[in-house]
N, C-alpha and C positions, 0 to 999 in steps of 0.2 A: 454294524448292527442291522440284521435283516428285519427284525420285528418292529423297527421304528416307523415304517411306513405301512404297517398293516391297517386294514380298514377300521374305521371307528364309526359307531352308530350313535346318533344323538336323538334322544327323545325328550320332549318337554311336557311338563304337566303342571297343573295349578296355574295356568296362564291367567294373568290379570292385567287389564288396561287401567293404569292409574292416571286419571286425567289431572288430578290435583298436582302431582309431581311430574306430569307430562312424560310418562315412561310406560314401557311394558315390562312386567316382571313375571318371572316363572322359575320353576325348579327344573334343572337339567339332569337327566340320567344319561351317562356316557358309558356305553358298552365297548370295552377295548381289550378283547382277548389277545393274549400273547404280548401285551405291552404293560409296563409297570403303571404308567399313567399317561395322560395327554397334556401337552403344554397349553396353558391358558391362552397364549397368542393364537394357537391353532384353533382352539374352540371359538375364540373371538371372531376369527375369519370365517369359520363355518357358519356361525350364527348370523353374521352379517349377510352372508350369502343366502341362508335359509329365509331370513325375514326381509330381504331386499333393502338393506340399509345402505345408504350412500357413503357414510363416513364410519369406518369401523371403530373410531375413537369414542363413539356413542355407546358402544357395547362394553359392559363391565361384567366379568365373571369372577366369582369368589366363593369361599366357604366349601371347598370340595373335601369330601371324605371318601376314602376307598373302602369297598366292602371287603370283609375278611375273606381271604382266598384270592383276591384280585379279580381283574377282568371287568369290574364295574365301579364307577364313581358317581357320586351325586353331589350337586352343588346348586348355586343360585346364580341367576343372570338378570341383568337390567339392561334395557335398551331405551335410551333417551331419545326424544324427538330431535333435539339439536345438541351441539357441543355446549352451547351457552346454558341450556337447561342442566346438563351434567355438571358444569362448573358451579351452578347455583345450588344444587341439591346434594351432590356427592360429598362424602367426607374427604378432607384434605389428604389423608394417607392413601386413599384409593386413587385419587387423582394423581398423586405422586407415583404410585405404582404403574399407572398407565402412561406416565410421561406428560400429562397435561399441566402439571404444576410442579414446582420445585419442592423437594423434601426438606426436612429440618437439617440444619447444619450443626455440627458438633455432637459430641457423645452425650449420653444420658447424665454422666457424671458432671460434665461441664455445665449442663443446663441447671442441675441441682446446686452446684457451687455458685453459679451466678445468682440464683434465686436467694440463697442464703446470704450472700454479700449484700443484696438489695434489702433484705430484712433488717440488717444491722444499721443501715442509714435511715434516719427518721425525719419527717417534717420537710422543711424547705431544702435541706441538704440532699434529699432524695433526688430532686430534680437536677440539682447541680452535679451530683454523682453520675446520673444517667447521661447528662450532657458530656461529661469528661470521658465516660466509657465509650460513647459514640465517636468522640474525637480520636481516642486512642485506637479504635478499630478502623477508622477511615484512613 
């Protein structure tokens, strides 16, 4: 694929320094003519380079929408001051996407079945059932 390494132009707008959440947040406009889209990892690296970030794990990009006709996408980016701040304020699913935290184990159906089994047990038996389930999984 010859078009994969074509140049990409990144513009940021609505830049905001959020001191309470210790991060910088902004909207990204990515112009990518000749390419379907741009990988989030590539954008993460370019933003880390643009904003002189030491650790690229503090950069989170999400919510991208491609413009009809292609060639341009718009999304959102957050750059935290430290990885600890990111771990504190970012939702678990976004941390899992970036590889900072482990994602959920099991399918949605398994989670729902487990919840429904727990609802059937009531009172003191609930604690005992939970203990037995932990022993069975260990």
